[in-house]
C-alpha positions as CSV (number, residue, x, y, z in Angstrom):
1,X,-3.7,17.8,141.4
2,X,-1.9,21.2,141.2
3,X,-5.3,22.9,140.9
4,X,-6.4,21.2,144.1
5,X,-3.2,22.4,145.8
6,X,-3.8,26.0,144.6
7,X,-7.5,25.8,145.7
8,X,-6.5,24.6,149.2
9,X,-3.5,27.0,149.6
10,X,-5.6,29.6,151.6
11,X,-6.1,26.8,154.2
12,X,-2.4,25.7,154.1
13,X,-1.4,29.3,154.7
14,X,-3.2,29.2,158.1
15,X,-0.7,26.6,159.4
16,X,1.5,28.6,161.8
17,X,5.0,29.2,160.5
18,X,8.1,31.0,161.8
19,X,8.1,34.6,160.6
20,X,10.9,35.6,158.3
21,X,13.2,38.5,159.5
22,X,12.2,41.8,157.9
23,X,15.7,43.0,157.6
24,X,19.3,41.7,157.8
25,X,20.0,39.5,160.8
26,X,23.5,40.2,162.1
27,X,26.0,37.3,162.3
28,X,26.2,37.2,166.1
29,X,22.4,36.9,166.3
30,X,22.3,34.2,163.7
31,X,25.0,32.3,165.5
32,X,23.1,32.7,168.8
33,X,19.9,31.3,167.3
34,X,21.8,28.4,165.8
35,X,23.5,27.5,169.0
36,X,20.3,27.8,171.0
37,X,18.4,25.5,168.7
38,X,21.3,23.0,168.8
39,X,21.2,23.0,172.6
40,X,17.4,22.6,172.6
41,X,17.8,19.7,170.2
42,X,20.2,17.8,172.5
43,X,17.9,18.5,175.5
44,X,14.9,17.1,173.6
45,X,16.7,14.0,172.5
46,X,17.2,13.2,176.2
47,X,13.5,13.6,177.1
48,X,12.0,10.1,177.1
49,X,8.5,9.2,175.8
50,X,6.3,8.8,178.9
51,X,4.5,5.4,179.0
52,X,6.7,3.6,176.4
53,X,7.4,0.0,177.2
54,X,11.1,-1.2,177.3
55,X,10.0,-4.1,175.0
56,X,9.2,-1.7,172.2
57,X,11.0,-2.3,168.8
58,X,12.6,0.7,167.0
59,X,12.2,-0.1,163.3
60,X,14.3,2.9,162.4
61,X,17.2,2.0,164.8
62,X,19.7,1.6,162.0
63,X,18.8,5.0,160.6
64,X,18.9,7.0,163.8
65,X,22.0,9.0,163.0
66,X,20.7,9.7,159.5
67,X,17.3,10.8,160.6
68,X,18.6,12.8,163.5
69,X,16.4,11.1,166.0
70,X,17.0,9.1,169.2
71,X,15.3,5.9,170.2
72,X,12.8,6.3,173.0
73,X,12.9,10.1,173.0
74,X,10.1,12.5,171.9
75,X,12.3,13.2,168.9
76,X,12.3,9.5,167.9
77,X,10.8,10.4,164.4
78,X,13.6,12.9,163.8
79,X,13.6,14.5,160.4
80,X,12.0,11.4,158.8
81,X,8.6,13.1,158.2
82,X,10.3,16.2,156.6
83,X,12.4,14.0,154.3
84,X,9.5,11.7,153.4
85,X,7.3,14.7,152.5
86,X,10.0,16.2,150.4
87,X,10.5,12.9,148.6
88,X,6.8,12.6,147.8
89,X,6.6,16.2,146.5
90,X,9.7,15.8,144.4
91,X,8.4,12.7,142.8
92,X,5.0,14.3,142.1
93,X,6.6,17.4,140.6
94,X,9.3,15.4,138.7
95,X,6.7,13.0,137.2
96,X,4.5,15.9,136.1
97,X,1.6,14.9,138.3
98,X,1.8,18.2,140.2
99,X,2.5,20.9,137.6
100,X,4.0,23.8,139.5
101,X,6.5,26.3,138.1
102,X,8.9,26.7,140.9
103,X,10.4,29.8,139.3
104,X,7.0,31.5,139.7
105,X,6.8,33.1,143.2
106,X,3.1,32.1,143.5
107,X,3.6,28.5,142.6
108,X,6.7,28.4,144.8
109,X,4.6,29.6,147.8
110,X,1.9,27.0,147.0
111,X,4.6,24.3,146.9
112,X,6.1,25.3,150.3
113,X,2.7,25.7,152.0
114,X,1.6,22.2,150.8
115,X,5.0,20.7,151.8
116,X,4.5,22.0,155.4
117,X,1.0,20.5,155.5
118,X,2.3,17.2,154.1
119,X,5.1,17.1,156.8
120,X,2.4,17.2,159.5
121,X,0.5,14.4,157.8
122,X,3.7,12.3,157.6
123,X,4.4,12.8,161.3
124,X,1.1,11.1,162.0
125,X,1.6,8.5,159.2
126,X,5.0,7.5,160.6
127,X,3.9,7.4,164.2
128,X,0.5,5.7,164.1
129,X,1.5,2.4,162.2
130,X,4.3,1.8,164.7
131,X,1.8,2.1,167.6
132,X,-1.0,0.3,166.0
133,X,1.3,-2.5,164.7
134,X,2.5,-3.2,168.3
135,X,6.1,-2.1,167.7
136,X,5.9,0.9,170.1
137,X,4.1,-0.7,173.0
138,X,2.5,1.0,176.0
139,X,3.8,0.2,179.4
140,X,1.2,-2.2,180.9
141,X,2.5,-1.8,184.5
142,X,2.1,2.0,184.2
143,X,-1.4,1.6,182.8
144,X,-2.3,-0.6,185.8
145,X,-0.8,1.8,188.3
146,X,-2.7,4.7,186.8
147,X,-5.9,2.7,186.5
148,X,-6.3,3.4,182.8
149,X,-6.6,1.4,179.6
150,X,-3.3,0.6,177.7
151,X,-5.0,2.4,174.7
152,X,-4.9,5.6,176.7
153,X,-1.1,5.2,177.2
154,X,-0.8,4.4,173.5
155,X,-2.6,7.6,172.7
156,X,-0.3,9.6,175.0
157,X,2.7,8.0,173.2
158,X,1.3,9.2,169.8
159,X,0.7,12.7,171.2
160,X,4.3,13.0,172.5
161,X,5.8,11.7,169.2
162,X,3.6,14.1,167.2
163,X,4.7,17.0,169.4
164,X,8.3,16.0,168.9
165,X,7.8,15.9,165.2
166,X,6.2,19.4,165.2
167,X,9.0,20.8,167.3
168,X,11.6,19.5,164.8
169,X,9.7,21.2,162.0
170,X,9.7,24.6,163.7
171,X,13.2,24.3,165.0
172,X,14.3,23.7,161.4
173,X,12.4,26.8,160.3
174,X,14.0,28.9,163.0
175,X,17.5,27.9,161.9
176,X,16.7,28.3,158.2
177,X,15.2,31.8,158.6
178,X,17.1,33.2,161.6
179,X,20.2,31.1,161.9
180,X,23.0,29.8,159.8
181,X,22.4,27.1,157.2
182,X,19.6,24.5,157.5
183,X,18.1,23.1,160.6
184,X,17.7,19.6,159.1
185,X,21.4,19.7,158.2
186,X,22.4,20.9,161.6
187,X,20.5,18.1,163.4
188,X,22.0,15.5,161.1
189,X,25.5,16.8,161.7
190,X,24.9,16.8,165.5
191,X,23.5,13.3,165.6
192,X,26.2,11.8,163.4
193,X,29.0,13.6,165.2
194,X,27.7,12.3,168.5
195,X,27.6,8.8,167.2
196,X,31.2,9.0,165.9
197,X,32.5,10.3,169.2
198,X,30.6,7.6,171.1
199,X,31.9,5.0,168.6
200,X,35.4,6.1,169.4
201,X,35.3,6.4,173.2
202,X,32.4,4.4,174.5
203,X,33.8,2.0,177.1
204,X,30.5,0.2,177.9
205,X,30.4,-3.4,176.9
206,X,27.2,-4.3,175.0
207,X,25.1,-7.3,176.0
208,X,26.3,-10.7,174.6
209,X,29.7,-9.2,173.8
210,X,33.1,-9.3,175.5
211,X,34.5,-6.2,173.7
212,X,33.7,-2.6,174.6
213,X,31.6,-0.6,172.1
214,X,34.2,2.1,171.5
215,X,37.2,1.6,169.2
216,X,39.8,3.0,171.5
217,X,38.6,1.0,174.6
218,X,38.6,-2.1,172.3
219,X,42.3,-1.6,171.5
220,X,43.0,-1.4,175.2
221,X,41.0,-4.5,175.9
222,X,42.7,-6.4,173.0
223,X,46.2,-5.3,174.1
224,X,45.4,-6.6,177.6
225,X,43.8,-9.9,176.6
226,X,45.5,-11.0,173.3
227,X,49.1,-11.9,172.9
228,X,51.0,-10.2,170.0
229,X,51.8,-13.5,168.3
230,X,48.1,-14.4,167.9
231,X,47.3,-11.0,166.4
232,X,50.0,-11.4,163.8
233,X,48.3,-14.5,162.3
234,X,45.9,-14.3,159.5
235,X,42.9,-14.8,161.7
236,X,44.3,-12.3,164.2
237,X,44.8,-9.6,161.6
238,X,41.2,-10.1,160.4
239,X,39.9,-10.0,164.0
240,X,41.8,-6.7,164.5
241,X,40.6,-5.2,161.3
242,X,36.9,-6.1,161.8
243,X,36.3,-6.4,165.6
244,X,39.1,-4.0,166.5
245,X,37.6,-1.3,164.3
246,X,40.7,-0.7,162.2
247,X,38.9,-1.1,158.9
248,X,36.1,1.2,160.0
249,X,38.7,3.8,161.1
250,X,40.5,3.7,157.8
251,X,37.3,3.8,155.8
252,X,36.0,6.8,157.8
253,X,39.3,8.7,157.3
254,X,39.4,7.9,153.6
255,X,35.8,8.9,153.0
256,X,36.3,12.2,154.8
257,X,39.3,13.1,152.7
258,X,37.5,12.0,149.4
259,X,34.4,14.0,150.2
260,X,36.5,17.1,151.0
261,X,38.4,16.6,147.7
262,X,35.2,16.3,145.7
263,X,33.6,19.2,147.5
264,X,36.5,21.4,146.5
265,X,36.5,20.2,142.8
266,X,34.5,22.7,140.8
267,X,34.1,24.6,137.6
268,X,34.1,28.4,138.1
269,X,32.2,30.7,135.7
270,X,33.8,34.2,135.7
271,X,31.4,37.0,136.4
272,X,31.6,40.8,136.3
273,X,29.2,43.5,137.6
274,X,27.6,45.6,134.8
275,X,27.4,48.7,136.9
276,X,30.4,48.6,139.2
277,X,33.7,48.5,137.3
278,X,36.3,46.2,138.8
279,X,33.7,44.2,140.7
280,X,34.4,40.7,139.6
281,X,33.5,37.3,140.9
282,X,33.0,33.6,140.1
283,X,30.0,31.3,140.1
284,X,31.3,27.9,141.3
285,X,29.6,24.7,140.0
286,X,30.8,22.0,142.3
287,X,31.4,18.4,141.1
288,X,29.0,17.3,143.8
289,X,26.5,20.0,142.6
290,X,23.4,18.6,144.4
291,X,25.4,18.0,147.6
292,X,24.8,14.6,149.3
293,X,21.3,15.4,150.3
294,X,19.8,13.2,147.6
295,X,21.3,10.3,149.4
296,X,18.9,11.1,152.3
297,X,16.0,10.6,149.9
298,X,17.4,7.3,148.7
299,X,18.0,5.9,152.2
300,X,14.7,7.4,153.5
301,X,12.8,5.6,150.8
302,X,14.5,2.4,151.6
303,X,14.0,2.9,155.3
304,X,10.2,3.5,154.9
305,X,9.9,0.4,152.6
306,X,11.8,-1.9,155.0
307,X,9.9,-0.4,158.0
308,X,6.5,-1.0,156.3
309,X,7.5,-4.6,155.7
310,X,8.4,-5.0,159.4
311,X,5.0,-3.7,160.4
312,X,3.3,-6.2,158.0
313,X,5.5,-9.0,159.3
314,X,4.4,-8.1,162.9
315,X,0.8,-8.7,161.7
316,X,1.7,-12.1,160.2
317,X,2.2,-11.0,156.6
318,X,5.3,-12.8,155.4
319,X,4.9,-12.7,151.6
320,X,7.4,-9.9,151.3
321,X,10.0,-11.4,153.6
322,X,10.7,-12.6,157.1
323,X,12.6,-10.6,159.7
324,X,15.0,-11.3,162.5
325,X,14.6,-8.4,164.8
326,X,14.6,-5.4,162.4
327,X,16.6,-7.1,159.6
328,X,14.8,-8.9,156.7
329,X,16.3,-12.4,155.9
330,X,14.2,-13.4,153.0
331,X,11.9,-12.2,150.2
332,X,12.0,-9.0,148.2
333,X,12.6,-6.9,151.3
334,X,15.9,-8.7,151.9
335,X,17.2,-7.4,148.6
336,X,15.8,-3.9,149.2
337,X,17.4,-3.6,152.6
338,X,20.7,-1.5,152.8
339,X,24.2,-2.9,153.1
340,X,25.7,-1.6,156.3
341,X,29.0,-3.5,156.9
342,X,31.0,-6.5,155.7
343,X,28.7,-8.6,157.8
344,X,26.0,-7.9,155.2
345,X,27.7,-9.0,152.0
346,X,30.7,-11.3,152.8
347,X,29.0,-14.8,152.9
348,X,31.3,-16.2,155.6
349,X,30.6,-13.2,157.9
350,X,26.9,-13.1,157.1
351,X,26.5,-16.7,158.2
352,X,28.0,-15.9,161.6
353,X,25.0,-13.7,162.5
354,X,22.7,-16.6,163.4
355,X,20.8,-19.6,162.0
356,X,18.4,-17.5,159.9
357,X,21.4,-15.8,158.2
358,X,23.3,-19.0,157.8
359,X,20.4,-20.4,155.7
360,X,20.8,-17.5,153.1
361,X,22.4,-18.8,149.9
362,X,25.6,-17.2,148.6
363,X,23.9,-16.0,145.4
364,X,21.3,-14.1,147.4
365,X,24.0,-12.4,149.4
366,X,25.8,-11.2,146.2
367,X,22.5,-10.3,144.6
368,X,21.7,-8.2,147.7
369,X,25.0,-6.3,147.2
370,X,24.3,-5.7,143.5
371,X,20.7,-4.5,144.2
372,X,21.9,-2.1,146.9
373,X,24.7,-0.8,144.6
374,X,22.1,-0.1,141.8
375,X,19.8,1.6,144.2
376,X,22.5,3.9,145.5
377,X,24.0,4.9,142.2
378,X,20.9,5.1,140.1
379,X,18.9,6.6,143.0
380,X,21.7,9.1,143.6
381,X,21.5,10.3,140.0
382,X,17.7,10.4,139.9
383,X,17.2,12.3,143.2
384,X,20.1,14.6,142.4
385,X,18.3,15.6,139.2
386,X,15.0,16.0,141.0
387,X,16.7,18.1,143.7
388,X,18.4,20.4,141.2
389,X,15.1,20.9,139.2
390,X,12.9,21.5,142.2
391,X,15.2,23.5,144.5
392,X,16.1,26.4,142.1
393,X,19.5,25.1,141.2
394,X,18.8,24.4,137.5
395,X,20.5,26.5,134.7
396,X,17.4,28.6,134.0
397,X,16.8,29.7,137.7
398,X,20.5,30.3,138.4
399,X,20.9,32.4,135.3
400,X,17.9,34.5,136.3
401,X,19.3,35.0,139.8
402,X,22.7,36.0,138.4
403,X,21.1,38.4,135.9
404,X,19.0,40.1,138.7
405,X,22.1,40.7,140.8
406,X,23.6,42.7,137.9
407,X,26.3,40.2,137.1
408,X,27.2,38.9,133.6
409,X,29.8,36.7,132.0
410,X,32.6,38.9,130.5
411,X,32.7,38.8,126.7
412,X,29.0,37.7,126.5
413,X,25.9,39.8,126.0
414,X,24.0,40.7,129.2
415,X,21.1,38.3,128.8
416,X,19.6,35.6,131.1
417,X,19.2,33.4,128.0
418,X,23.0,33.6,127.3
419,X,23.8,32.9,130.9
420,X,21.4,29.9,130.8
421,X,23.1,28.4,127.7
422,X,26.6,28.7,129.3
423,X,25.4,27.1,132.6
424,X,23.5,24.4,130.7
425,X,26.9,23.2,129.4
426,X,27.9,22.2,132.9
427,X,25.0,21.9,135.4
428,X,23.2,18.8,133.9
429,X,26.6,16.9,133.5
430,X,27.9,17.6,137.0
431,X,24.5,16.8,138.5
432,X,24.6,13.3,137.0
433,X,28.3,12.7,137.6
434,X,28.0,14.0,141.2
435,X,25.0,11.9,142.0
436,X,26.8,8.8,140.7
437,X,30.0,9.6,142.7
438,X,28.1,10.1,145.9
439,X,26.3,6.8,145.3
440,X,29.7,5.0,144.8
441,X,31.2,6.6,147.9
442,X,28.2,5.6,150.0
443,X,28.4,2.0,148.7
444,X,32.1,1.7,149.6
445,X,31.6,3.2,153.0
446,X,28.7,0.8,153.7
447,X,30.6,-2.2,152.5
448,X,33.6,-1.6,154.7
449,X,31.9,-0.1,157.8
450,X,32.3,3.2,159.6
451,X,33.0,4.4,163.1
452,X,30.0,4.4,165.3
453,X,28.0,2.5,162.7
454,X,26.8,5.8,161.3
455,X,26.5,4.2,157.8
456,X,28.2,5.5,154.6
457,X,25.3,7.8,153.9
458,X,25.5,9.4,157.4
459,X,29.2,9.8,157.2
460,X,29.0,11.5,153.7
461,X,26.3,13.8,155.0
462,X,28.2,14.8,158.1
463,X,31.4,15.7,156.1
464,X,29.4,17.5,153.4
465,X,27.3,19.4,155.9
466,X,30.3,20.4,158.0
467,X,32.0,21.7,154.8
468,X,28.9,23.6,153.8
469,X,28.5,25.0,157.3
470,X,32.1,26.3,157.2
471,X,31.4,28.0,153.8
472,X,28.2,29.5,155.3
473,X,30.1,30.9,158.2
474,X,32.7,32.4,155.9
475,X,30.0,33.9,153.7
476,X,28.2,35.4,156.7
477,X,31.4,37.0,158.0
478,X,32.2,38.3,154.6
479,X,28.8,39.9,154.0
480,X,28.9,41.3,157.5
481,X,32.1,43.2,156.8
482,X,31.1,44.2,153.2
483,X,27.4,45.2,153.0
484,X,27.8,45.8,149.2
485,X,28.4,42.0,148.7
486,X,25.2,41.3,150.6
487,X,23.3,43.6,148.2
488,X,24.9,41.9,145.1
489,X,23.8,38.5,146.5
490,X,20.2,39.7,146.6
491,X,19.9,39.7,150.4
492,X,18.0,42.4,152.3
493,X,20.0,45.1,154.0
């Protein structure tokens, strides 16, 4: 397959891409590009899809914060196609089906060009089944008013979703090449932060509920309608913890503190410059070495499987499981669906969600929790390993980069092979340990619930991305003040 990719690379190269800057981009310009793209992102999430029926079903509703999309907008697909394409390529490379040496510039270029092509394919693949499966429905009244067939409106819906998916791809490229950090990370952080703020302050009462959606308005409502004596009982305390959002608030605060702690835990390899005496530094190997991005891959894989099952169910195929709205309640897809709150794994709470959920046996509920825990922990380790091996974070690639910058470990011979041996003592171990830790933290956050229902994965991503964005800002300011550091890091001046 790698030979096919190389043969088709001249065609993949013709796909338009954002040109890389030819020289150093100053910090103010990078910040301006990042802010402009962020503003454009918020504008586009408020542009509705023309001709979409209000009766449409959003199968990715539970993953909106994670996929940086918004229901009913032209950015409804969010970063889903980008993540899915990355998952497919990582699995192909990791399994040896695609044999590309990502340390070779030519193979790396072929990988990136094919990934861009695959992203465009996945935009169509994720949009078409939802329209063809009758989940994203054309507005029949609008079709009648315009005097056109509903299939014409359905085609317009697909075109708008495709354009939105393409815009996300190029907005990501602009931030990655001209801005600060990654566009994908920026959109995730923006979407999750927005959900958390809404989860805190939203005073609107959802349908079929007597409590406001936001935690703080809920407290005000509870204070006005519940006497203190009733809240001090066992059932009152449970009501305040769950419905009052106290448990979600405590979980969110605890997870934020834990992620910051683990992000700051690292092994530092001392380095010295061979040519410049006194020029010393350290190469940090974080405990969460692969960051929390592998969790996106785990949840994206689950989301695509559950969404595909929902499409099959809408066509009358129930062998894999039956659904209530977007949630599977039986079959293999019930076990593969993610845990999102105590209402998904505590039997007494599960059974309060409706008749279909009340019929689920207790053993299935606990098995569901066990399967999700296994997916998160094992998946976190596997995808962390793939991410390190395919993104140039492995010991061999890092050693080569350090050697090219003129740095070496004091007391060791100046050789990439020596550097690789030292780094190999730490990187594989922290990759596995970090992947497992992120999986466990995600599981705990999902079990207890979070503010704004952003999910444990979303919360971990937001904290990690914000921490990384802070580090990127500090690095940009440092290299702006000291051009020599920029040269040592291998950046163009």
